[in-house]
NUVEX-975666 format. One record per residue: x, y, z of N, C-alpha, C, CB in turn. Coordinates in steps of 0.1 Angstrom, whole numbers, padded with zeros to 4 digits, always signed. Glycine has a CB too. Layout:
% residues N
XYZXYZXYZXYZ;...
% end
This chain:
% residues 275
+1222+0854-1112+1211+0858-1120+1209+0850-1133+1213+0873-1124;+1218+0841-1135+1217+0833-1147+1207+0822-1146+1231+0827-1151;+1204+0817-1134+1194+0807-1133+1180+0812-1129+1199+0797-1122;+1177+0824-1131+1164+0830-1127+1153+0824-1134+1164+0845-1129;+1154+0821-1147+1143+0816-1155+1142+0801-1156+1143+0822-1168;+1150+0794-1148+1150+0779-1149+1138+0773-1143+1163+0773-1141;+1132+0763-1150+1121+0755-1145+1125+0741-1146+1108+0758-1153;+1127+0734-1134+1132+0721-1134+1146+0721-1139+1123+0712-1143;+1149+0712-1148+1162+0711-1154+1163+0719-1167+1166+0696-1156;+1153+0726-1171+1153+0733-1184+1156+0748-1181+1139+0732-1191;+1162+0754-1191+1166+0768-1190+1157+0775-1200+1181+0771-1193;+1148+0784-1196+1138+0790-1204+1141+0805-1204+1124+0787-1200;+1135+0811-1214+1137+0826-1215+1126+0833-1207+1136+0830-1229;+1113+0828-1206+1103+0835-1199+1097+0825-1189+1091+0840-1209;+1096+0829-1177+1092+0820-1166+1077+0818-1167+1095+0826-1152;+1068+0828-1170+1054+0826-1171+1050+0817-1182+1047+0840-1172;+1057+0819-1194+1054+0810-1205+1058+0796-1202+1061+0815-1218;+1069+0794-1195+1073+0780-1191+1063+0774-1182+1087+0780-1185;+1057+0782-1172+1047+0776-1163+1034+0772-1171+1044+0786-1152;+1030+0780-1180+1019+0778-1189+1020+0765-1197+1015+0789-1198;+1032+0763-1203+1035+0751-1210+1035+0739-1201+1048+0753-1217;+1040+0740-1189+1041+0729-1180+1027+0725-1176+1049+0732-1167;+1018+0734-1173+1004+0731-1169+0997+0724-1181+0996+0744-1165;+0999+0729-1193+0993+0722-1205+0997+0708-1206+0996+0730-1218;+1010+0705-1205+1015+0692-1205+1009+0683-1194+1030+0692-1205;+1008+0689-1182+1003+0681-1171+0988+0677-1173+1004+0689-1158;+0980+0687-1178+0966+0683-1181+0965+0673-1191+0958+0696-1185;+0973+0674-1201+0973+0663-1211+0977+0649-1206+0982+0667-1223;+0986+0649-1197+0990+0637-1190+0978+0631-1182+1002+0639-1181;+0971+0639-1175+0959+0634-1167+0949+0629-1177+0953+0646-1159;+0946+0635-1188+0936+0630-1197+0940+0617-1203+0934+0640-1208;+0953+0615-1206+0958+0602-1211+0956+0591-1201+0972+0603-1216;+0958+0595-1188+0957+0584-1177+0943+0580-1176+0962+0590-1164;+0933+0589-1177+0919+0586-1176+0914+0577-1187+0911+0598-1176;+0920+0578-1199+0916+0570-1211+0924+0558-1213+0916+0579-1223;+0933+0555-1204+0942+0543-1206+0934+0531-1203+0954+0544-1196;+0936+0520-1210+0929+0507-1209+0939+0497-1202+0925+0502-1223;+0933+0488-1193+0941+0478-1186+0946+0467-1196+0933+0471-1174;+0957+0462-1193+0962+0451-1201+0956+0437-1198+0977+0450-1199;+0950+0436-1185+0943+0424-1181+0928+0426-1182+0947+0419-1167;+0920+0417-1188+0906+0419-1189+0899+0413-1176+0900+0411-1201;+0893+0423-1168+0887+0419-1155+0872+0418-1156+0890+0430-1145;+0866+0418-1168+0851+0417-1169+0847+0402-1168+0847+0423-1183;+0834+0400-1165+0829+0387-1163+0829+0380-1176+0814+0387-1157;+0832+0367-1176+0832+0359-1189+0818+0358-1195+0838+0346-1187;+0817+0355-1207+0804+0353-1214+0797+0341-1209+0806+0353-1229;+0804+0331-1205+0798+0318-1200+0789+0320-1187+0808+0308-1198;+0792+0331-1180+0784+0333-1167+0770+0336-1170+0790+0344-1159;+0766+0339-1182+0753+0342-1186+0745+0330-1189+0752+0351-1197;+0751+0318-1189+0744+0306-1192+0736+0301-1180+0754+0295-1196;+0725+0294-1182+0716+0290-1172+0722+0280-1162+0703+0284-1178;+0730+0270-1167+0735+0260-1158+0746+0266-1148+0741+0249-1165;+0751+0278-1151+0759+0285-1141+0752+0293-1131+0769+0294-1149;+0740+0299-1135+0732+0307-1126+0724+0298-1116+0723+0316-1133;+0720+0286-1120+0711+0278-1111+0719+0265-1109+0698+0275-1118;+0721+0262-1095+0728+0249-1091+0717+0239-1088+0737+0252-1079;+0714+0231-1098+0703+0221-1097+0706+0210-1087+0700+0215-1111;+0719+0206-1087+0723+0195-1078+0721+0200-1063+0738+0191-1080;+0725+0212-1060+0724+0217-1046+0709+0218-1042+0731+0231-1045;+0700+0222-1051+0686+0223-1048+0681+0209-1046+0678+0230-1059;+0685+0199-1053+0680+0185-1051+0684+0180-1038+0685+0176-1063;+0697+0183-1034+0702+0178-1021+0694+0185-1009+0717+0181-1020;+0691+0198-1011+0683+0204-1000+0669+0199-0999+0682+0220-1003;+0663+0196-1011+0650+0190-1010+0649+0176-1004+0644+0189-1025;+0660+0168-1007+0660+0155-1000+0662+0157-0985+0672+0147-1006;+0670+0166-0981+0673+0168-0966+0660+0173-0960+0684+0179-0964;+0652+0182-0966+0640+0186-0960+0630+0175-0959+0634+0198-0968;+0629+0166-0969+0620+0155-0968+0624+0145-0957+0620+0147-0982;+0637+0143-0954+0642+0135-0943+0638+0141-0930+0657+0133-0944;+0639+0154-0928+0635+0160-0916+0620+0159-0913+0639+0175-0916;+0612+0161-0924+0598+0159-0922+0594+0145-0918+0590+0163-0935;+0601+0135-0924+0598+0121-0920+0602+0119-0905+0605+0112-0929;+0613+0124-0901+0617+0121-0887+0608+0128-0877+0632+0126-0885;+0603+0140-0881+0593+0147-0872+0580+0140-0871+0591+0162-0878;+0576+0134-0882+0563+0126-0882+0565+0114-0873+0559+0122-0896;+0576+0107-0874+0578+0096-0865+0579+0100-0851+0592+0089-0869;+0585+0111-0847+0586+0115-0833+0572+0120-0828+0596+0127-0832;+0564+0126-0837+0551+0130-0833+0542+0118-0830+0545+0139-0843;+0543+0108-0838+0536+0096-0836+0539+0089-0822+0538+0086-0847;+0552+0089-0819+0557+0083-0807+0552+0091-0795+0572+0082-0806;+0552+0104-0796+0547+0112-0785+0532+0110-0783+0550+0127-0788;+0524+0109-0794+0509+0107-0792+0507+0094-0786+0502+0109-0806;+0514+0083-0790+0513+0070-0784+0516+0070-0769+0521+0060-0791;+0526+0078-0765+0530+0078-0751+0519+0086-0743+0544+0085-0749;+0513+0096-0749+0502+0103-0741+0490+0094-0740+0499+0116-0748;+0487+0086-0749+0475+0077-0748+0477+0066-0738+0472+0071-0762;+0489+0062-0735+0492+0051-0725+0490+0057-0711+0505+0045-0727;+0486+0049-0702+0485+0053-0688+0499+0055-0682+0477+0043-0680;+0499+0065-0672+0512+0068-0666+0516+0057-0656+0512+0082-0659;+0527+0050-0657+0530+0039-0647+0535+0044-0634+0540+0030-0653;+0538+0057-0633+0544+0063-0621+0533+0069-0612+0555+0073-0624;+0521+0070-0616+0510+0075-0608+0503+0064-0600+0499+0083-0617;+0502+0067-0587+0496+0057-0578+0481+0057-0580+0500+0058-0564;+0475+0046-0583+0461+0045-0584+0454+0044-0570+0457+0033-0593;+0443+0050-0568+0436+0049-0555+0432+0034-0553+0424+0058-0554;+0434+0030-0541+0431+0016-0538+0416+0016-0534+0440+0011-0526;+0408+0010-0543+0394+0010-0541+0390-0003-0534+0387+0011-0554;+0399-0011-0531+0396-0024-0524+0397-0024-0509+0405-0035-0529;+0400-0011-0503+0400-0010-0489+0387-0013-0482+0406+0004-0485;+0387-0018-0471+0374-0020-0464+0368-0007-0459+0376-0029-0452;+0355-0005-0459+0348+0007-0454+0351+0010-0439+0333+0007-0456;+0351+0023-0435+0354+0027-0421+0343+0021-0412+0354+0042-0420;+0347+0016-0400+0338+0010-0391+0331+0021-0382+0345+0000-0383;+0339+0032-0380+0333+0042-0370+0331+0056-0377+0343+0044-0359;+0329+0056-0390+0327+0068-0398+0315+0076-0392+0324+0065-0413;+0304+0069-0389+0292+0076-0384+0295+0082-0370+0280+0067-0383;+0302+0075-0362+0305+0081-0349+0314+0093-0349+0311+0070-0340;+0324+0092-0358+0333+0104-0360+0325+0116-0365+0345+0101-0369;+0316+0114-0374+0308+0125-0379+0299+0131-0368+0298+0120-0390;+0294+0123-0359+0286+0128-0348+0295+0136-0338+0279+0117-0340;+0307+0131-0336+0317+0138-0327+0320+0152-0333+0329+0130-0325;+0322+0153-0346+0326+0165-0352+0314+0175-0351+0330+0163-0367;+0302+0171-0353+0291+0179-0352+0289+0184-0337+0278+0172-0356;+0292+0176-0327+0290+0180-0313+0301+0190-0310+0292+0167-0304;+0314+0188-0314+0324+0198-0311+0321+0211-0318+0338+0192-0316;+0316+0211-0330+0313+0224-0337+0302+0231-0329+0308+0221-0351;+0292+0224-0325+0281+0231-0317+0286+0236-0304+0269+0221-0314;+0295+0229-0297+0300+0234-0285+0309+0247-0287+0309+0223-0278;+0316+0247-0298+0324+0259-0301+0315+0271-0303+0333+0256-0313;+0305+0269-0310+0295+0280-0313+0289+0285-0300+0284+0276-0323;+0286+0276-0291+0280+0280-0278+0290+0288-0270+0275+0267-0270;+0302+0284-0270+0312+0291-0262+0315+0305-0268+0326+0283-0262;+0314+0306-0282+0316+0319-0288+0305+0328-0285+0317+0317-0303;+0292+0324-0285+0281+0332-0281+0282+0337-0266+0268+0325-0283;+0286+0327-0258+0288+0331-0243+0299+0342-0241+0291+0319-0235;+0310+0341-0249+0320+0351-0247+0316+0364-0253+0333+0346-0255;+0308+0364-0264+0304+0377-0269+0293+0384-0260+0298+0374-0283;+0285+0376-0253+0275+0382-0245+0280+0386-0231+0263+0372-0243;+0292+0381-0227+0297+0384-0214+0301+0399-0213+0309+0375-0210;+0297+0405-0202+0301+0419-0200+0315+0420-0193+0290+0427-0191;+0323+0430-0196+0336+0431-0190+0335+0434-0175+0344+0442-0197;+0345+0429-0168+0346+0431-0153+0353+0444-0150+0353+0419-0146;+0363+0448-0158+0371+0460-0155+0365+0472-0163+0386+0458-0159;+0364+0483-0156+0359+0496-0162+0370+0506-0164+0348+0501-0152;+0373+0509-0176+0384+0518-0179+0380+0532-0174+0386+0519-0194;+0368+0537-0175+0365+0550-0170+0367+0551-0155+0350+0553-0173;+0364+0540-0147+0366+0540-0133+0381+0541-0130+0360+0528-0126;+0389+0534-0138+0404+0535-0137+0409+0550-0138+0411+0526-0146;+0404+0556-0149+0408+0570-0151+0404+0579-0140+0402+0576-0164;+0392+0578-0134+0387+0586-0123+0396+0583-0111+0372+0583-0119;+0399+0571-0108+0408+0568-0097+0422+0573-0098+0409+0552-0094;+0427+0573-0111+0440+0579-0114+0440+0594-0111+0444+0576-0128;+0429+0601-0115+0429+0616-0113+0428+0618-0098+0416+0622-0120;+0420+0611-0090+0420+0613-0076+0433+0610-0069+0409+0603-0069;+0440+0600-0074+0453+0597-0069+0463+0608-0071+0459+0584-0074;+0462+0614-0083+0471+0626-0086+0469+0637-0077+0469+0630-0100;+0456+0640-0074+0452+0651-0065+0458+0648-0051+0437+0653-0064;+0456+0636-0046+0461+0632-0032+0476+0633-0032+0456+0618-0029;+0483+0629-0043+0498+0629-0043+0503+0643-0043+0503+0622-0056;+0496+0653-0050+0501+0666-0050+0499+0673-0036+0493+0675-0060;+0488+0669-0029+0485+0674-0015+0496+0669-0005+0471+0671-0011;+0500+0656-0007+0510+0650+0002+0524+0654+0000+0509+0635+0001;+0528+0658-0012+0542+0661-0015+0545+0675-0012+0545+0658-0030;+0557+0677-0006+0562+0691-0003+0569+0697-0016+0572+0690+0008;+0573+0689-0025+0579+0694-0038+0571+0690-0049+0594+0688-0039;+0573+0698-0060+0564+0695-0072+0566+0680-0077+0568+0704-0084;+0555+0674-0081+0555+0660-0085+0559+0660-0100+0541+0654-0083;+0570+0653-0102+0575+0651-0116+0576+0636-0119+0589+0658-0118;+0567+0631-0128+0567+0617-0131+0577+0615-0143+0553+0612-0135;+0579+0602-0145+0588+0599-0156+0581+0601-0170+0593+0584-0155;+0585+0612-0176+0579+0615-0189+0588+0612-0200+0576+0631-0189;+0583+0609-0212+0592+0606-0223+0600+0619-0227+0584+0602-0235;+0610+0616-0235+0620+0627-0238+0613+0638-0246+0632+0621-0245;+0604+0635-0255+0599+0645-0263+0589+0654-0256+0592+0639-0275;+0584+0650-0244+0575+0659-0236+0581+0665-0224+0563+0651-0232;+0594+0662-0221+0601+0667-0209+0605+0681-0212+0613+0658-0205;+0611+0688-0202+0615+0702-0203+0626+0703-0214+0619+0707-0190;+0626+0713-0222+0637+0714-0232+0650+0717-0226+0633+0725-0242;+0661+0712-0232+0674+0715-0227+0680+0726-0235+0683+0702-0228;+0679+0738-0230+0684+0750-0238+0694+0757-0229+0672+0759-0241;+0705+0761-0235+0716+0768-0228+0711+0783-0229+0730+0766-0235;+0711+0790-0217+0706+0804-0217+0717+0813-0222+0703+0808-0202;+0714+0823-0230+0723+0832-0235+0728+0841-0224+0717+0840-0246;+0741+0845-0225+0747+0854-0215+0744+0868-0218+0763+0852-0214;+0738+0875-0208+0734+0889-0210+0747+0898-0209+0724+0893-0200;+0746+0909-0214+0757+0919-0214+0759+0924-0200+0755+0930-0223;+0772+0925-0195+0775+0929-0182+0775+0944-0181+0788+0923-0177;+0774+0951-0192+0775+0966-0191+0762+0971-0184+0775+0972-0206;+0764+0979-0174+0753+0984-0166+0744+0994-0175+0757+0991-0154;+0731+0993-0173+0722+1002-0180+0722+1016-0174+0708+0996-0180;+0720+1026-0183+0721+1040-0179+0706+1045-0179+0730+1048-0188;+0703+1051-0167+0689+1057-0166+0688+1069-0174+0686+1059-0151;+0675+1075-0175+0673+1087-0183+0680+1099-0177+0658+1090-0184;+0682+1099-0163+0688+1110-0157+0703+1109-0157+0684+1111-0143;+0709+1098-0163+0724+1097-0164+0730+1089-0153+0730+1110-0164;+0722+1085-0143+0727+1077-0132+0727+1062-0135+0720+1080-0119;+0736+1054-0130+0737+1040-0133+0728+1032-0122+0751+1034-0132;+0721+1022-0127+0712+1014-0119+0718+1000-0118+0698+1014-0123;+0720+0994-0107+0725+0981-0105+0714+0971-0104+0735+0980-0093;+0716+0958-0108+0706+0948-0107+0707+0942-0094+0708+0937-0118;+0696+0941-0087+0696+0934-0073+0698+0920-0074+0683+0937-0066;+0702+0913-0063+0705+0899-0063+0693+0891-0065+0712+0895-0050;+0681+0896-0060+0669+0888-0061+0665+0887-0076+0658+0894-0053;+0668+0898-0084+0665+0898-0098+0673+0887-0105+0667+0911-0104;+0685+0885-0101+0693+0875-0108+0688+0861-0105+0708+0876-0103;+0683+0859-0093+0678+0846-0089+0665+0843-0097+0675+0845-0074;+0657+0854-0100+0645+0852-0108+0649+0848-0123+0637+0864-0108;+0661+0852-0127+0665+0849-0141+0668+0835-0143+0676+0858-0145;+0670+0827-0132+0674+0813-0134+0662+0805-0139+0679+0808-0120;+0665+0797-0148+0654+0789-0154+0658+0774-0153+0652+0793-0169;+0647+0766-0153+0649+0752-0152+0650+0746-0166+0637+0745-0145;+0661+0739-0168+0664+0732-0181+0661+0717-0181+0678+0735-0185;+0659+0712-0169+0656+0697-0168+0650+0694-0155+0669+0689-0171;+0639+0687-0155+0633+0681-0143+0629+0667-0146+0620+0690-0139;+0635+0658-0139+0632+0644-0141+0636+0636-0129+0638+0638-0154;+0630+0624-0127+0634+0615-0117+0644+0605-0122+0622+0608-0111;+0654+0601-0115+0665+0592-0120+0670+0585-0108+0676+0600-0127;+0674+0572-0110+0680+0564-0100+0695+0565-0101+0675+0549-0102;+0701+0570-0090+0715+0571-0089+0720+0562-0078+0720+0586-0086;+0727+0552-0082+0731+0542-0072+0720+0533-0068+0738+0548-0060;+0717+0533-0055+0706+0525-0049+0694+0533-0046+0711+0517-0037;+0694+0546-0048+0683+0555-0044+0678+0562-0057+0688+0565-0034;+0665+0566-0055+0658+0574-0065+0658+0588-0062+0644+0568-0068;+0662+0597-0070+0663+0611-0068+0655+0619-0078+0678+0616-0068;+0650+0631-0073+0643+0640-0082+0653+0651-0085+0630+0646-0074;+0657+0651-0098+0668+0660-0103+0662+0673-0108+0677+0654-0113;+0668+0684-0105+0664+0697-0111+0677+0704-0116+0657+0706-0100;+0677+0708-0128+0688+0716-0134+0684+0730-0136+0694+0709-0147;+0691+0739-0131+0687+0754-0133+0700+0761-0137+0681+0760-0120;+0698+0771-0145+0710+0779-0150+0705+0793-0153+0716+0773-0163;+0715+0802-0151+0713+0816-0155+0720+0820-0167+0717+0825-0143;+0724+0810-0175+0732+0813-0187+0746+0811-0185+0728+0826-0193;+0751+0810-0172+0765+0809-0170+0768+0796-0162+0770+0822-0162;+0765+0796-0149+0767+0785-0141+0755+0776-0141+0771+0789-0126;+0757+0763-0138+0746+0753-0138+0745+0748-0123+0749+0742-0148;+0733+0748-0118+0731+0743-0104+0722+0730-0106+0723+0754-0096;+0727+0720-0099+0721+0707-0100+0717+0703-0085+0730+0696-0106;+0704+0700-0084+0699+0696-0071+0692+0683-0072+0689+0707-0065;+0695+0674-0062+0689+0660-0062+0682+0658-0049+0700+0649-0064;+0669+0656-0049+0661+0654-0038+0658+0640-0035+0648+0663-0039;+0661+0635-0023+0658+0621-0019+0645+0621-0011+0670+0615-0011;+0635+0615-0016+0622+0615-0008+0622+0606+0004+0611+0611-0017;+0630+0596+0004+0630+0587+0016+0637+0594+0028+0638+0574+0013;+0648+0600+0026+0655+0607+0037+0652+0621+0038+0670+0605+0036;+0644+0627+0029+0640+0641+0029+0653+0650+0029+0632+0644+0042;+0662+0646+0021+0675+0654+0020+0677+0658+0005+0687+0646+0025;+0684+0670+0004+0687+0675-0009+0702+0677-0011+0679+0689-0011;+0707+0672-0022+0721+0673-0025+0722+0683-0037+0728+0660-0029;+0732+0692-0036+0734+0702-0046+0748+0702-0051+0731+0716-0040;+0749+0706-0064+0762+0707-0071+0762+0719-0080+0765+0693-0078;+0772+0727-0079+0773+0739-0088+0784+0737-0098+0775+0752-0079;+0781+0737-0111+0790+0736-0122+0794+0750-0127+0785+0727-0133;+0806+0753-0127+0810+0766-0131+0808+0768-0146+0825+0769-0128;+0809+0781-0150+0805+0784-0164+0814+0778-0174+0806+0799-0166;+0827+0777-0172+0837+0771-0182+0834+0756-0183+0851+0773-0177;+0832+0749-0172+0829+0735-0172+0815+0733-0178+0830+0729-0158;+0806+0742-0175+0792+0741-0180+0792+0741-0195+0783+0752-0174;+0799+0751-0201+0799+0753-0215+0806+0741-0222+0806+0766-0219;+0817+0736-0216+0824+0724-0221+0815+0712-0222+0836+0721-0213;+0808+0709-0211+0798+0698-0211+0787+0700-0221+0793+0696-0197;+0782+0712-0222+0771+0715-0231+0776+0712-0246+0767+0730-0230;+0788+0716-0249+0793+0713-0263+0795+0698-0265+0805+0720-0266;+0800+0691-0255+0803+0677-0257+0790+0668-0258+0811+0671-0245;+0780+0672-0250+0767+0664-0250+0757+0670-0260+0762+0664-0236;+0761+0680-0268+0752+0685-0278+0740+0691-0272+0748+0674-0288;+0741+0697-0260+0729+0704-0254+0719+0695-0247+0723+0712-0264;+0722+0682-0245+0713+0672-0240+0716+0671-0225+0713+0658-0247;+0708+0677-0216+0710+0676-0202+0707+0663-0196+0702+0687-0195;+0698+0655-0203+0695+0641-0198+0708+0632-0198+0684+0635-0206;+0717+0635-0208+0729+0627-0208+0739+0632-0197+0736+0629-0222;+0737+0645-0194+0745+0650-0183+0741+0644-0169+0745+0665-0182;+0728+0641-0168+0722+0635-0156+0727+0621-0154+0707+0635-0156;+0730+0614-0165+0735+0601-0164+0750+0600-0159+0734+0594-0178;+0757+0612-0159+0771+0612-0154+0771+0615-0139+0778+0623-0162;+0760+0617-0132+0760+0620-0118+0762+0608-0110+0747+0627-0114;+0768+0609-0098+0770+0598-0089+0770+0605-0075+0783+0590-0091;+0767+0597-0065+0766+0601-0051+0777+0593-0043+0752+0599-0044;+0786+0600-0036+0796+0594-0029+0798+0601-0015+0810+0594-0037;+0795+0594-0004+0796+0600+0009+0787+0612+0011+0811+0603+0012;+0775+0610+0007+0764+0621+0008+0769+0633+0000+0762+0625+0022;+0776+0632-0011+0780+0643-0019+0777+0640-0034+0796+0646-0017;+0771+0650-0040+0767+0648-0054+0779+0652-0063+0755+0657-0058;+0784+0642-0071+0796+0644-0079+0793+0642-0094+0808+0634-0075;+0801+0648-0102+0799+0647-0117+0812+0641-0123+0796+0661-0123;+0810+0630-0131+0822+0624-0137+0827+0632-0148+0818+0609-0142;
% end
């Protein structure tokens, strides 16, 4: 308890009075530091106010002489450039005016006029000539040929159509196998003929398989896929049934494009096979 009122190395009787005295001495010390003067004089000397120190006359005279030299060299260069432009260019070939005149100039002029007149005559003859082929007659003959072709064929005529106008390749959805219940509570079964009517064509196109040309028809009921290939030369039809599991696998691999599936067909020993 003896060192309770000590401030620094001093022993005081009242701590608050000692703190007050210390702050007074510290403020006095700060005021003395602010008013202290340096021992070295850092101000500009009085001689710097003289004119010969503020203006360097020798440097200005040297700059003026340099500018005069540059102007003189520019004037000499400009005179040389103007003299060079006034002189004729030695690298330009002058036209030879001493050549003899052409001996057949008049004849060549007559030949050019004759060729021009002949070209104009041919152009007028081409413009006045009527066409030999009639597009409307071609269209009428094509329509008649289509009618005759439909009357002669036993199967529907399918020509080679572009992909965007051919039959869409759509996988049929599988219907529920739960039998429907009639109003009276009895179950009704779907006849076989009704299932055959549910089959839809997903692709009809002509394609060359091997050395023969076949008319392909792809039909499906949403489960199995039936492929038939008709050969018009031998009047025979080849059929191939793809089961539901294999059908769905091919549909996923080919992204629903049955035309790519048709490219995988091949005929071996009068049998239609799928690679």
